[in-house]
C-alpha positions as CSV (number, residue, x, y, z in Angstrom):
1,M,61.3,-53.3,-17.6
2,P,64.1,-55.9,-18.7
3,L,61.9,-59.6,-18.7
4,D,64.9,-60.9,-15.8
5,Q,63.2,-58.0,-13.8
6,K,59.8,-58.5,-14.4
7,N,60.0,-62.4,-13.4
8,A,61.8,-61.4,-10.1
9,N,59.4,-59.1,-9.1
10,K,56.5,-61.5,-9.8
11,R,58.6,-64.3,-8.1
12,I,58.8,-61.5,-5.2
13,L,55.6,-61.2,-4.8
14,E,54.5,-64.9,-4.8
15,L,56.9,-65.4,-2.0
16,E,55.5,-62.4,-0.3
17,E,51.8,-64.4,-0.8
18,M,53.3,-67.4,0.4
19,N,55.3,-65.5,3.6
20,T,51.4,-64.2,4.4
21,H,49.6,-67.6,3.8
22,L,52.1,-69.1,6.6
23,R,51.7,-66.8,8.8
24,C,48.1,-67.4,8.9
25,Q,48.5,-71.1,9.1
26,V,51.2,-71.1,12.0
27,Q,48.6,-68.1,13.7
28,E,46.0,-70.5,13.3
29,N,47.9,-73.5,14.2
30,K,48.7,-71.9,17.5
31,E,45.4,-71.2,18.3
32,S,44.0,-74.7,17.4
33,N,46.6,-76.3,19.8
34,K,45.9,-73.8,22.2
35,F,42.1,-74.9,22.2
36,K,43.2,-78.4,21.6
37,R,44.9,-78.0,24.8
38,A,42.4,-76.4,26.8
39,A,39.9,-79.3,25.8
40,R,42.1,-82.0,27.2
41,K,42.6,-80.2,30.1
42,D,39.0,-80.2,30.4
43,W,38.7,-83.8,29.9
44,E,41.3,-84.6,32.2
45,K,39.3,-82.5,34.9
46,T,36.0,-84.2,34.0
47,V,37.6,-88.0,34.1
48,D,39.7,-86.6,37.5
49,A,36.4,-85.7,38.9
50,I,34.8,-89.1,38.4
51,E,34.7,-91.2,41.9
52,D,35.3,-94.7,39.8
53,W,38.7,-95.5,39.0
54,I,39.4,-95.4,35.0
55,S,42.3,-96.4,32.8
56,I,43.3,-97.9,29.5
57,I,44.9,-100.7,29.5
58,D,46.7,-102.6,26.8
59,L,45.5,-106.4,26.0
60,D,48.3,-107.7,28.9
61,S,46.5,-105.7,31.3
62,I,49.1,-103.1,31.2
63,I,47.9,-99.8,32.0
64,L,48.3,-96.7,29.7
65,R,46.7,-94.1,31.4
66,S,44.7,-93.4,34.1
67,N,42.6,-90.7,35.9
68,R,43.7,-89.5,39.4
69,T,41.1,-91.7,41.4
70,V,43.8,-94.2,41.3
71,E,45.4,-92.2,44.0
72,K,42.4,-92.5,46.4
73,Y,42.1,-96.1,46.0
74,F,46.1,-97.6,46.0
75,Q,47.4,-94.1,47.4
76,L,49.9,-94.6,44.3
77,K,50.5,-91.3,41.7
78,V,49.0,-91.9,38.4
79,Q,52.6,-91.6,36.7
80,D,53.6,-94.5,39.5
81,A,50.3,-96.9,38.1
82,I,51.5,-96.2,34.5
83,G,53.0,-99.6,33.6
84,L,51.4,-101.6,36.2
85,K,49.2,-104.4,35.5
86,C,45.8,-103.5,36.7
87,C,45.8,-107.1,38.8
88,K,48.9,-106.2,40.6
89,L,46.5,-103.1,41.9
90,L,43.5,-105.2,42.7
91,H,45.0,-108.8,43.6
92,G,48.5,-108.2,43.9
93,T,49.0,-110.8,41.2
94,D,51.1,-110.6,38.3
95,H,48.4,-112.2,36.2
96,P,44.6,-111.9,35.7
97,V,42.8,-114.1,38.7
98,A,39.9,-116.5,37.0
99,A,37.0,-113.9,37.3
100,C,38.9,-111.3,35.2
101,P,36.6,-110.0,32.8
102,L,39.2,-109.2,30.1
103,P,39.5,-112.5,28.6
104,K,35.7,-112.4,28.3
105,M,35.3,-109.0,26.5
106,L,37.9,-110.6,23.8
107,K,35.4,-113.2,23.0
108,T,32.2,-111.2,23.2
109,K,33.9,-107.9,22.0
110,K,31.5,-106.1,24.5
111,R,31.0,-104.8,28.2
112,E,31.6,-107.6,30.8
113,S,31.4,-106.5,34.6
114,V,32.7,-108.3,37.6
115,E,31.9,-108.1,41.2
116,I,35.4,-109.2,43.2
117,E,37.1,-108.8,46.2
118,T,40.4,-107.2,46.1
119,S,43.6,-108.2,48.1
120,D,42.7,-105.6,51.1
121,E,39.6,-107.3,51.2
122,R,37.3,-104.2,49.7
123,W,34.7,-105.4,47.1
124,M,35.0,-103.9,43.7
125,L,32.5,-103.5,40.4
126,I,35.1,-104.1,37.7
127,S,33.8,-103.3,34.0
128,V,35.9,-103.8,30.8
129,D,34.7,-101.9,27.5
130,P,36.7,-102.8,24.1
131,I,38.5,-100.0,22.2
132,F,38.5,-100.9,18.4
133,N,40.7,-100.0,15.9
134,D,39.6,-98.1,12.1
135,A,39.5,-102.6,11.2
136,G,37.7,-103.7,14.0
137,Q,40.0,-105.1,15.9
138,I,40.3,-104.5,19.8
139,I,43.8,-102.7,20.5
140,S,42.8,-101.8,24.2
141,A,39.9,-101.2,26.7
142,V,38.4,-99.1,29.3
143,H,38.8,-100.5,32.6
144,I,36.3,-99.4,35.1
145,T,36.3,-100.4,39.1
146,R,33.7,-98.8,41.4
147,D,33.9,-99.6,45.2
148,I,31.0,-101.3,46.3
149,T,32.2,-102.4,49.4
150,Q,29.7,-100.2,51.2
151,R,27.1,-102.0,49.6
152,I,28.5,-105.5,49.8
153,L,28.4,-104.8,53.9
154,I,24.9,-103.5,53.9
155,Q,23.7,-106.4,51.4
156,N,25.5,-109.1,54.1
157,E,23.9,-107.6,56.8
158,R,20.2,-107.6,55.2
159,E,21.1,-111.6,54.4
160,I,21.7,-112.1,57.9
161,L,18.5,-110.3,59.5
162,V,16.8,-112.2,56.9
163,R,18.3,-115.6,58.0
164,D,17.5,-114.7,61.6
165,L,13.6,-113.7,60.9
166,K,13.4,-117.0,59.0
167,D,14.6,-118.9,62.0
168,A,12.8,-117.4,65.0
169,L,9.7,-117.6,62.8
170,T,10.8,-121.5,62.2
171,Q,11.1,-122.1,66.0
172,I,7.4,-119.9,66.6
173,K,4.6,-122.4,67.2
174,T,1.2,-121.2,67.4
175,L,-2.0,-122.2,68.4
176,N,-5.4,-121.5,65.4
177,G,-8.5,-123.1,64.2
178,L,-11.0,-125.1,67.0
179,I,-10.1,-126.5,70.1
180,P,-12.3,-129.6,71.7
181,I,-12.2,-129.2,75.5
182,C,-14.3,-130.8,77.9
183,S,-16.8,-128.4,79.6
184,T,-16.0,-130.1,82.9
185,C,-13.0,-131.2,83.4
186,K,-11.4,-128.9,80.7
187,K,-8.7,-131.1,79.0
188,I,-8.2,-130.8,75.2
189,R,-8.5,-133.5,72.7
190,D,-5.6,-133.2,70.3
191,D,-5.8,-134.4,66.7
192,K,-4.6,-138.0,68.3
193,G,-7.9,-138.3,70.0
194,Y,-6.4,-138.7,73.2
195,W,-7.0,-135.7,76.3
196,N,-4.7,-133.5,77.7
197,L,-4.4,-131.3,80.3
198,I,-4.8,-127.7,79.2
199,E,-1.4,-127.0,80.8
200,S,0.5,-129.4,78.7
201,Y,-1.4,-128.9,75.6
202,I,-0.5,-125.5,75.0
203,E,2.7,-126.2,76.1
204,S,3.6,-128.5,73.3
205,H,2.3,-126.0,70.8
206,A,3.2,-122.6,71.6
207,D,6.5,-121.4,73.1
208,V,5.3,-121.0,76.9
209,A,5.5,-122.2,80.4
210,F,2.9,-122.8,83.4
211,S,3.5,-121.1,87.2
212,H,0.3,-122.5,89.2
213,G,-1.4,-120.9,91.5
214,I,-5.0,-120.9,93.1
215,C,-7.0,-117.9,92.1
216,P,-9.3,-116.3,95.5
217,E,-12.6,-118.5,94.5
218,C,-10.7,-121.7,94.1
219,S,-9.0,-121.1,97.6
220,D,-12.7,-120.7,98.9
221,R,-14.3,-123.2,97.8
222,L,-11.3,-126.0,98.9
223,Y,-10.5,-124.5,102.0
224,G,-13.5,-121.9,103.0
225,K,-14.2,-124.0,105.7
226,E,-10.9,-124.9,107.2
227,E,-10.1,-122.6,110.2
228,W,-6.7,-121.5,110.1
229,Y,-7.9,-120.1,106.2
230,I,-10.6,-118.3,108.3
231,D,-8.2,-116.6,110.4
232,M,-5.5,-116.1,107.3
233,K,-8.6,-114.3,105.6
234,K,-9.6,-112.0,108.6
235,K,-6.2,-110.8,109.3
236,K,-5.3,-110.3,105.3
237,N,-9.1,-108.0,105.6
238,Q,-7.9,-106.3,109.1
239,K,-4.5,-105.3,107.1
240,K,-6.6,-103.2,104.7
C-alpha cells in the first residue's frame, strides 16, 4: 500500500477516535448540565421554602439575588426586587439607616445583627454575613431578614404587665410583726409612741376603710335597760 494511503488511513482512525471521544464528552456535559440544573432547582426550592427573607446584596446594599419570601414580606415579585436597595424595601429610603448592620460587618468581617423597626411599623431581625473572594476580600453579603413583630409585641405586653404589677405592689400596705395594743381601750401604740384608735392605725397602714356599727352584745350593754330597746327586741323576736 502506498505511503500516502497508509498515512490517510491512520489519520482517518485518529479522527474517528477523536470524534468518539468528543461525542462522549458532549454526552457527559449534557448529563452534567442536567445534574447541575436539577441541583440548582432543588437548592432554589429549599431557599424559597425558608420563611426568612434571604438575599445576596453587594457592598452598596443592592439586591443581587433573592428567595421568594420577598413576595410575602413586601408583595413584590423576585425579579422586581433585583436591583433595588434592601433599605428601600425595609425603610423606604435610598440610603442605609443608622442602625444598618452592613457597615459594621465590613469592619468586623463577621456576622452582624440588629433588631429594627421598618417603615411599615414591623419589627425585623436583620443579619448580614460576609462573602469573600479567593483573596479574602469581602465582595458581597448574605442578607437575612426575619419578621419578629409578634415576639416584640408579646415582649412589650409582658414588660407593661410587669411594670403594672410593680406599681400595684408599691401601693399595697401590709401589717406585720408585733402590734402593741391596749388591753382595755384597744388603742394601738405607733412607732413614735403615740396611742391611736385601732381604726386610724389600720387605715394608715393598710389599704382599707372602716364602716361602723354596734354588735348585739354591745347593744345590750348600752341600751339593755331602755324601754324602747326592750320593745324593739320583743318585736324582733316575735317576727322570728
